[in-house]
TIMI-2910 file (N, C-alpha, C, CB; in pm, 1 decimal, decimal comma, always signed):
<rs>
+----------+----------+----------+----------+----------+----------+----------+----------+----------+----------+----------+----------+------+
!      n_x !      n_y !      n_z !     ca_x !     ca_y !     ca_z !      c_x !      c_y !      c_z !     cb_x !     cb_y !     cb_z ! resn !
+----------+----------+----------+----------+----------+----------+----------+----------+----------+----------+----------+----------+------+
! -14686,9 ! -15047,9 !  +6897,4 ! -14611,1 ! -15165,4 !  +6929,7 ! -14492,4 ! -15116,0 !  +7011,2 ! -14567,2 ! -15245,2 !  +6800,9 !  Met !
! -14426,1 ! -15011,3 !  +6973,0 ! -14312,2 ! -14963,8 !  +7045,2 ! -14343,0 ! -14928,6 !  +7192,4 ! -14256,8 ! -14845,3 !  +6974,9 !  His !
! -14454,6 ! -14868,8 !  +7211,9 ! -14495,6 ! -14824,2 !  +7344,8 ! -14522,5 ! -14951,9 !  +7425,0 ! -14624,1 ! -14728,1 !  +7339,4 !  Ala !
! -14582,3 ! -15060,7 !  +7369,2 ! -14607,5 ! -15185,1 !  +7438,9 ! -14476,5 ! -15248,9 !  +7485,3 ! -14685,0 ! -15281,4 !  +7348,9 !  Lys !
! -14378,1 ! -15246,6 !  +7405,6 ! -14249,5 ! -15302,3 !  +7442,9 ! -14189,6 ! -15227,2 !  +7563,0 ! -14153,6 ! -15297,5 !  +7323,4 !  Leu !
! -14201,2 ! -15096,5 !  +7562,4 ! -14156,6 ! -15011,4 !  +7671,1 ! -14231,6 ! -15046,8 !  +7803,0 ! -14178,5 ! -14862,1 !  +7633,5 !  Glu !
! -14363,8 ! -15065,2 !  +7790,2 ! -14444,4 ! -15100,4 !  +7907,1 ! -14404,0 ! -15232,3 !  +7956,6 ! -14591,6 ! -15099,9 !  +7876,4 !  Asp !
! -14386,1 ! -15337,9 !  +7877,9 ! -14352,7 ! -15471,0 !  +7916,9 ! -14212,2 ! -15476,5 !  +7981,5 ! -14360,7 ! -15562,8 !  +7796,1 !  Ile !
! -14116,6 ! -15408,6 !  +7913,7 ! -13977,0 ! -15422,3 !  +7960,8 ! -13949,0 ! -15321,3 !  +8074,1 ! -13876,0 ! -15400,4 !  +7841,9 !  Ser !
! -14023,4 ! -15217,1 !  +8080,5 ! -13994,1 ! -15115,9 !  +8181,4 ! -13869,4 ! -15034,0 !  +8144,7 ! -13975,0 ! -15182,2 !  +8318,2 !  Gly !
! -13825,8 ! -15037,6 !  +8026,7 ! -13702,5 ! -14968,2 !  +7984,3 ! -13738,8 ! -14870,9 !  +7867,7 ! -13589,9 ! -15074,1 !  +7938,6 !  Lys !
! -13674,2 ! -14756,0 !  +7869,9 ! -13693,3 ! -14664,3 !  +7765,3 ! -13620,0 ! -14714,7 !  +7646,7 ! -13649,8 ! -14527,1 !  +7803,6 !  Lys !
! -13688,7 ! -14729,6 !  +7531,6 ! -13624,9 ! -14787,3 !  +7414,4 ! -13589,0 ! -14667,3 !  +7318,3 ! -13722,3 ! -14896,3 !  +7343,0 !  Ile !
! -13460,2 ! -14663,9 !  +7273,6 ! -13417,9 ! -14566,7 !  +7182,8 ! -13420,2 ! -14630,2 !  +7040,6 ! -13278,5 ! -14513,6 !  +7222,3 !  Lys !
! -13468,1 ! -14554,1 !  +6947,4 ! -13477,8 ! -14600,6 !  +6810,4 ! -13382,5 ! -14524,9 !  +6722,4 ! -13619,1 ! -14587,0 !  +6758,6 !  Cys !
! -13292,3 ! -14597,9 !  +6662,3 ! -13195,1 ! -14530,3 !  +6584,7 ! -13211,3 ! -14565,0 !  +6434,1 ! -13056,2 ! -14565,7 !  +6635,3 !  Ser !
! -13309,9 ! -14646,2 !  +6399,2 ! -13324,7 ! -14669,7 !  +6252,8 ! -13414,7 ! -14567,2 !  +6190,2 ! -13380,5 ! -14809,9 !  +6224,7 !  Asn !
! -13405,4 ! -14553,7 !  +6054,9 ! -13477,0 ! -14442,9 !  +5988,6 ! -13623,4 ! -14463,2 !  +5986,5 ! -13429,3 ! -14424,6 !  +5849,0 !  Pro !
! -13672,2 ! -14580,4 !  +6037,3 ! -13813,1 ! -14604,4 !  +6025,1 ! -13894,1 ! -14564,6 !  +6152,1 ! -13834,4 ! -14749,5 !  +5993,5 !  Gly !
! -13830,7 ! -14488,6 !  +6236,1 ! -13910,1 ! -14434,9 !  +6354,3 ! -13865,5 ! -14297,2 !  +6382,6 ! -13893,3 ! -14522,6 !  +6483,7 !  Cys !
! -13962,3 ! -14219,2 !  +6444,8 ! -13937,2 ! -14082,0 !  +6492,4 ! -14003,4 ! -14057,1 !  +6617,7 ! -13980,3 ! -13980,9 !  +6395,1 !  Ile !
! -13959,2 ! -13949,8 !  +6683,6 ! -14018,1 ! -13908,0 !  +6810,2 ! -14119,5 ! -13806,8 !  +6788,0 ! -13916,7 ! -13856,5 !  +6904,1 !  Lys !
! -14237,9 ! -13822,3 !  +6843,3 ! -14348,8 ! -13721,9 !  +6826,9 ! -14328,8 ! -13605,5 !  +6913,2 ! -14484,4 ! -13781,8 !  +6857,9 !  Ser !
! -14410,5 ! -13507,9 !  +6902,3 ! -14406,4 ! -13382,4 !  +6980,8 ! -14408,7 ! -13407,5 !  +7124,9 ! -14519,9 ! -13293,1 !  +6946,4 !  Lys !
! -14489,3 ! -13515,8 !  +7170,4 ! -14502,1 ! -13537,4 !  +7310,1 ! -14397,1 ! -13636,6 !  +7364,9 ! -14640,0 ! -13585,7 !  +7339,2 !  Asp !
! -14299,1 ! -13677,1 !  +7271,3 ! -14187,1 ! -13758,6 !  +7311,8 ! -14206,8 ! -13909,3 !  +7286,4 ! -14160,6 ! -13735,4 !  +7456,2 !  Gly !
! -14326,7 ! -13948,2 !  +7229,0 ! -14353,7 ! -14086,6 !  +7204,0 ! -14283,8 ! -14130,7 !  +7083,5 ! -14497,4 ! -14112,2 !  +7191,6 !  Thr !
! -14218,6 ! -14252,0 !  +7079,5 ! -14164,2 ! -14300,5 !  +6958,6 ! -14262,6 ! -14360,4 !  +6865,5 ! -14064,1 ! -14394,4 !  +6987,2 !  Met !
! -14256,4 ! -14316,8 !  +6743,7 ! -14350,7 ! -14364,7 !  +6642,0 ! -14277,5 ! -14462,2 !  +6546,9 ! -14412,8 ! -14243,6 !  +6561,6 !  Leu !
! -14336,1 ! -14574,7 !  +6526,3 ! -14273,2 ! -14674,3 !  +6433,2 ! -14358,2 ! -14712,7 !  +6323,0 ! -14234,7 ! -14796,7 !  +6503,3 !  Thr !
! -14493,7 ! -14700,6 !  +6342,2 ! -14587,3 ! -14737,4 !  +6236,7 ! -14596,0 ! -14628,2 !  +6131,5 ! -14725,4 ! -14765,4 !  +6295,0 !  Glu !
! -14596,6 ! -14675,2 !  +6008,1 ! -14595,5 ! -14577,9 !  +5891,5 ! -14714,8 ! -14476,8 !  +5900,5 ! -14604,1 ! -14658,4 !  +5752,1 !  Lys !
! -14831,1 ! -14519,7 !  +5936,5 ! -14943,8 ! -14442,3 !  +5936,6 ! -14925,1 ! -14332,0 !  +6050,2 ! -15069,1 ! -14532,6 !  +5956,1 !  Arg !
! -14872,2 ! -14368,4 !  +6172,5 ! -14849,6 ! -14275,6 !  +6279,9 ! -14751,7 ! -14174,2 !  +6241,4 ! -14805,4 ! -14344,0 !  +6401,2 !  Glu !
! -14646,4 ! -14221,6 !  +6167,4 ! -14533,5 ! -14129,3 !  +6122,4 ! -14597,3 ! -14021,8 !  +6025,6 ! -14410,8 ! -14215,3 !  +6044,2 !  Ile !
! -14676,7 ! -14077,3 !  +5934,4 ! -14739,2 ! -13995,3 !  +5832,4 ! -14827,8 ! -13885,3 !  +5898,8 ! -14823,9 ! -14085,0 !  +5736,2 !  Tyr !
! -14909,6 ! -13936,4 !  +5990,2 ! -15008,4 ! -13842,2 !  +6055,3 ! -14928,8 ! -13733,9 !  +6136,1 ! -15110,7 ! -13923,8 !  +6154,6 !  Thr !
! -14823,6 ! -13784,1 !  +6204,4 ! -14742,1 ! -13689,3 !  +6284,4 ! -14677,8 ! -13582,5 !  +6193,3 ! -14630,6 ! -13766,5 !  +6364,0 !  Asn !
! -14633,3 ! -13624,2 !  +6076,1 ! -14576,4 ! -13531,8 !  +5977,5 ! -14676,3 ! -13435,6 !  +5930,4 ! -14520,0 ! -13604,4 !  +5861,3 !  Gly !
! -14795,7 ! -13480,3 !  +5903,9 ! -14900,0 ! -13387,3 !  +5859,8 ! -14926,0 ! -13281,0 !  +5973,2 ! -15033,8 ! -13467,4 !  +5824,1 !  Gln !
! -14940,5 ! -13327,4 !  +6091,8 ! -14954,7 ! -13231,4 !  +6197,8 ! -14844,5 ! -13132,7 !  +6214,6 ! -14970,7 ! -13299,8 !  +6318,8 !  Asn !
! -14722,7 ! -13176,7 !  +6203,5 ! -14607,2 ! -13084,4 !  +6212,5 ! -14607,5 ! -12978,3 !  +6102,2 ! -14476,6 ! -13163,6 !  +6205,6 !  Met !
! -14645,6 ! -13023,3 !  +5980,6 ! -14654,3 ! -12925,7 !  +5868,1 ! -14763,0 ! -12815,5 !  +5893,8 ! -14687,3 ! -13002,4 !  +5734,2 !  Val !
! -14876,5 ! -12868,4 !  +5950,6 ! -14984,5 ! -12770,3 !  +5977,6 ! -14939,8 ! -12668,3 !  +6080,0 ! -15112,5 ! -12841,2 !  +6027,3 !  Lys !
! -14873,2 ! -12717,5 !  +6190,5 ! -14822,7 ! -12626,8 !  +6291,1 ! -14719,0 ! -12530,9 !  +6230,9 ! -14762,0 ! -12705,7 !  +6407,3 !  Ile !
! -14623,6 ! -12578,3 !  +6147,0 ! -14527,1 ! -12494,9 !  +6081,3 ! -14594,2 ! -12385,0 !  +6001,3 ! -14439,4 ! -12577,6 !  +5992,8 !  Phe !
! -14688,8 ! -12430,2 !  +5922,3 ! -14758,8 ! -12324,2 !  +5834,7 ! -14839,3 ! -12226,2 !  +5916,6 ! -14855,6 ! -12391,5 !  +5731,1 !  Leu !
! -14891,8 ! -12260,4 !  +6026,8 ! -14961,1 ! -12161,9 !  +6110,9 ! -14856,6 ! -12060,8 !  +6168,1 ! -15040,2 ! -12234,9 !  +6228,6 !  Lys !
! -14741,2 ! -12111,6 !  +6212,1 ! -14642,4 ! -12024,5 !  +6263,5 ! -14585,7 ! -11928,5 !  +6165,5 ! -14538,4 ! -12100,2 !  +6319,3 !  Leu !
! -14581,8 ! -11974,8 !  +6040,9 ! -14516,2 ! -11888,0 !  +5936,2 ! -14620,8 ! -11803,6 !  +5867,5 ! -14439,1 ! -11974,3 !  +5828,7 !  Lys !
! -14746,6 ! -11817,4 !  +5906,5 ! -14856,8 ! -11735,9 !  +5845,2 ! -14870,4 ! -11759,7 !  +5695,0 ! -14832,3 ! -11585,2 !  +5869,8 !  Gly !
! -14868,3 ! -11885,6 !  +5660,7 ! -14869,7 ! -11931,1 !  +5525,0 ! -15010,6 ! -11924,3 !  +5460,1 ! -14817,0 ! -12071,4 !  +5520,5 !  Ala !
! -15101,4 ! -11871,7 !  +5529,6 ! -15243,6 ! -11853,8 !  +5471,1 ! -15246,8 ! -11751,1 !  +5364,1 ! -15346,5 ! -11811,7 !  +5580,5 !  Lys !
! -15148,7 ! -11667,0 !  +5355,3 ! -15149,5 ! -11568,8 !  +5252,9 ! -15106,6 ! -11634,0 !  +5118,1 ! -15057,1 ! -11451,5 !  +5291,9 !  Lys !
! -15177,6 ! -11606,0 !  +5011,1 ! -15141,4 ! -11657,8 !  +4882,8 ! -15023,0 ! -11575,0 !  +4829,5 ! -15262,8 ! -11654,9 !  +4785,6 !  Thr !
! -14922,0 ! -11640,3 !  +4785,3 ! -14807,1 ! -11567,9 !  +4721,6 ! -14848,2 ! -11500,8 !  +4588,6 ! -14688,4 ! -11667,2 !  +4695,2 !  Pro !
! -14788,8 ! -11387,7 !  +4564,8 ! -14815,3 ! -11316,9 !  +4444,0 ! -14716,6 ! -11373,9 !  +4334,2 ! -14798,2 ! -11159,5 !  +4466,7 !  Lys !
! -14781,2 ! -11421,1 !  +4223,9 ! -14706,3 ! -11485,4 !  +4116,2 ! -14728,3 ! -11396,0 !  +3983,3 ! -14757,8 ! -11642,1 !  +4096,0 !  Val !
! -14612,3 ! -11360,6 !  +3922,8 ! -14626,3 ! -11288,7 !  +3799,9 ! -14680,1 ! -11381,5 !  +3685,3 ! -14490,8 ! -11226,9 !  +3762,0 !  Lys !
! -14777,4 ! -11339,8 !  +3615,8 ! -14833,7 ! -11424,7 !  +3516,2 ! -14749,2 ! -11439,6 !  +3394,9 ! -14962,8 ! -11376,0 !  +3478,5 !  Lys !
! -14686,3 ! -11327,8 !  +3347,9 ! -14607,9 ! -11327,9 !  +3232,5 ! -14460,8 ! -11295,2 !  +3272,0 ! -14664,8 ! -11228,7 !  +3130,6 !  Asn !
! -14380,5 ! -11400,0 !  +3267,9 ! -14237,8 ! -11377,4 !  +3303,4 ! -14164,7 ! -11356,9 !  +3171,0 ! -14174,4 ! -11501,0 !  +3387,8 !  Ile !
! -14098,1 ! -11242,4 !  +3167,9 ! -14028,0 ! -11204,5 !  +3040,9 ! -13897,7 ! -11278,8 !  +3030,8 ! -14001,5 ! -11050,5 !  +3033,4 !  Glu !
! -13859,1 ! -11312,6 !  +2917,4 ! -13736,3 ! -11389,5 !  +2897,6 ! -13724,6 ! -11431,3 !  +2751,6 ! -13733,4 ! -11513,7 !  +2989,9 !  Gly !
! -13605,7 ! -11481,8 !  +2717,5 ! -13589,8 ! -11521,9 !  +2574,0 ! -13679,1 ! -11646,1 !  +2535,7 ! -13437,6 ! -11555,8 !  +2545,5 !  Pro !
! -13719,5 ! -11651,8 !  +2413,4 ! -13798,0 ! -11762,8 !  +2369,1 ! -13705,9 ! -11879,8 !  +2357,6 ! -13869,5 ! -11733,7 !  +2237,0 !  Thr !
! -13750,6 ! -11998,4 !  +2402,4 ! -13678,5 ! -12124,9 !  +2400,4 ! -13715,9 ! -12187,1 !  +2271,2 ! -13711,8 ! -12217,7 !  +2522,9 !  Ile !
! -13610,1 ! -12213,3 !  +2188,9 ! -13627,6 ! -12281,1 !  +2059,7 ! -13594,2 ! -12432,0 !  +2069,5 ! -13538,1 ! -12213,8 !  +1952,4 !  Val !
! -13679,6 ! -12508,5 !  +2000,3 ! -13666,3 ! -12654,0 !  +2008,3 ! -13521,5 ! -12697,1 !  +1967,5 ! -13773,6 ! -12723,3 !  +1915,4 !  Lys !
! -13466,8 ! -12636,3 !  +1864,6 ! -13329,3 ! -12677,0 !  +1824,9 ! -13224,8 ! -12653,9 !  +1931,0 ! -13287,9 ! -12603,5 !  +1701,6 !  Glu !
! -13241,2 ! -12543,7 !  +2013,5 ! -13150,0 ! -12516,3 !  +2118,8 ! -13147,6 ! -12623,0 !  +2221,2 ! -13181,2 ! -12390,2 !  +2180,3 !  Glu !
! -13266,2 ! -12668,0 !  +2251,6 ! -13289,1 ! -12778,4 !  +2354,4 ! -13227,4 ! -12905,0 !  +2301,9 ! -13445,1 ! -12802,7 !  +2384,4 !  Val !
! -13251,8 ! -12937,3 !  +2177,2 ! -13198,1 ! -13060,7 !  +2118,7 ! -13039,8 ! -13053,3 !  +2114,8 ! -13258,4 ! -13082,0 !  +1971,3 !  Glu !
! -12986,9 ! -12940,4 !  +2083,3 ! -12838,5 ! -12926,4 !  +2082,7 ! -12780,3 ! -12941,0 !  +2222,4 ! -12796,9 ! -12789,4 !  +2024,2 !  Ala !
! -12851,5 ! -12889,7 !  +2325,8 ! -12803,7 ! -12891,5 !  +2460,5 ! -12804,2 ! -13041,1 !  +2506,0 ! -12893,1 ! -12798,5 !  +2554,1 !  Ala !
! -12906,7 ! -13114,0 !  +2470,2 ! -12914,7 ! -13254,6 !  +2507,3 ! -12802,7 ! -13328,7 !  +2443,6 ! -13048,2 ! -13315,6 !  +2467,7 !  Ile !
! -12780,4 ! -13310,4 !  +2311,9 ! -12675,2 ! -13381,2 !  +2245,0 ! -12544,3 ! -13359,6 !  +2302,4 ! -12670,9 ! -13346,8 !  +2108,8 !  Lys !
! -12509,7 ! -13239,6 !  +2366,9 ! -12387,4 ! -13211,9 !  +2426,1 ! -12368,5 ! -13288,7 !  +2559,3 ! -12376,1 ! -13066,2 !  +2445,5 !  Lys !
! -12473,8 ! -13333,3 !  +2618,7 ! -12461,0 ! -13399,3 !  +2739,6 ! -12402,6 ! -13543,4 !  +2725,2 ! -12592,4 ! -13401,1 !  +2804,4 !  Met !
! -12340,3 ! -13592,8 !  +2826,1 ! -12277,0 ! -13723,6 !  +2815,3 ! -12370,9 ! -13832,0 !  +2865,9 ! -12145,0 ! -13726,5 !  +2893,5 !  Lys !
! -12375,8 ! -13947,5 !  +2794,1 ! -12456,4 ! -14062,3 !  +2837,8 ! -12394,5 ! -14127,2 !  +2961,9 ! -12469,2 ! -14166,5 !  +2723,5 !  Asn !
! -12471,6 ! -14193,8 !  +3041,1 ! -12425,8 ! -14263,5 !  +3155,8 ! -12394,8 ! -14189,0 !  +3280,5 ! -12316,1 ! -14331,0 !  +3120,9 !  Gly !
! -12420,5 ! -14060,0 !  +3279,0 ! -12395,1 ! -13974,3 !  +3402,7 ! -12514,9 ! -13986,0 !  +3490,3 ! -12368,0 ! -13820,1 !  +3367,6 !  Lys !
! -12489,7 ! -13953,5 !  +3614,4 ! -12600,0 ! -13957,6 !  +3714,7 ! -12707,8 ! -13850,6 !  +3683,3 ! -12542,4 ! -13934,6 !  +3860,0 !  Gly !
! -12823,0 ! -13876,0 !  +3727,2 ! -12935,2 ! -13778,3 !  +3708,6 ! -12913,5 ! -13656,3 !  +3799,4 ! -13075,5 ! -13845,8 !  +3741,1 !  Thr !
! -12971,0 ! -13548,6 !  +3756,9 ! -12957,8 ! -13426,6 !  +3831,2 ! -13079,5 ! -13418,6 !  +3921,3 ! -12945,0 ! -13302,1 !  +3737,6 !  Gly !
! -13104,8 ! -13297,9 !  +3980,2 ! -13215,2 ! -13278,3 !  +4075,4 ! -13352,0 ! -13312,8 !  +4020,9 ! -13216,9 ! -13137,4 !  +4121,1 !  Pro !
! -13362,6 ! -13306,6 !  +3891,9 ! -13487,1 ! -13342,8 !  +3823,7 ! -13503,8 ! -13488,1 !  +3802,8 ! -13495,5 ! -13276,2 !  +3694,3 !  Asp !
! -13407,9 ! -13568,5 !  +3840,5 ! -13407,1 ! -13714,0 !  +3825,7 ! -13435,2 ! -13769,5 !  +3688,3 ! -13503,2 ! -13769,7 !  +3915,7 !  Asn !
! -13396,9 ! -13695,3 !  +3584,8 ! -13415,7 ! -13734,4 !  +3450,3 ! -13277,3 ! -13773,9 !  +3395,2 ! -13482,8 ! -13620,9 !  +3367,9 !  Ile !
! -13262,0 ! -13901,6 !  +3352,8 ! -13128,8 ! -13940,8 !  +3291,9 ! -13116,7 ! -13893,9 !  +3150,5 ! -13108,6 ! -14093,9 !  +3294,6 !  Pro !
! -12992,6 ! -13871,8 !  +3104,7 ! -12963,1 ! -13838,5 !  +2969,2 ! -12953,8 ! -13962,8 !  +2879,2 ! -12835,8 ! -13760,5 !  +2964,0 !  Val !
! -13028,5 ! -13973,7 !  +2775,2 ! -13009,0 ! -14079,0 !  +2678,1 ! -13009,8 ! -14024,9 !  +2539,3 ! -13113,1 ! -14184,3 !  +2692,4 !  Thr !
! -12883,8 ! -14025,3 !  +2477,9 ! -12872,6 ! -13989,1 !  +2342,2 ! -12874,2 ! -14106,6 !  +2253,9 ! -12753,9 ! -13912,0 !  +2320,2 !  Asn !
! -12968,6 ! -14111,4 !  +2164,7 ! -12980,0 ! -14229,7 !  +2072,6 ! -12919,4 ! -14193,0 !  +1939,0 ! -13131,0 ! -14275,2 !  +2053,2 !  Asn !
+----------+----------+----------+----------+----------+----------+----------+----------+----------+----------+----------+----------+------+
</rs>
């Protein structure tokens, strides 16, 4: 649709809203499906450049202290109700 407007008007249209992006070839993308497909392609290109085909080595047994249920409960009780969520997006609710 965006390209059609440019063709009809003869003017280059700049998109400043968050619902559109510019593709690799400079075309403005406004349709969700186009944006999604473009994102997939960019990720594929990025992964090829970074050589991400290698599987990372992960340690199976990570050593550390045992987490006790009572410690987790005590930590939750110390948290304050009504505070914003952290990066895990889990709110604190003490009943």
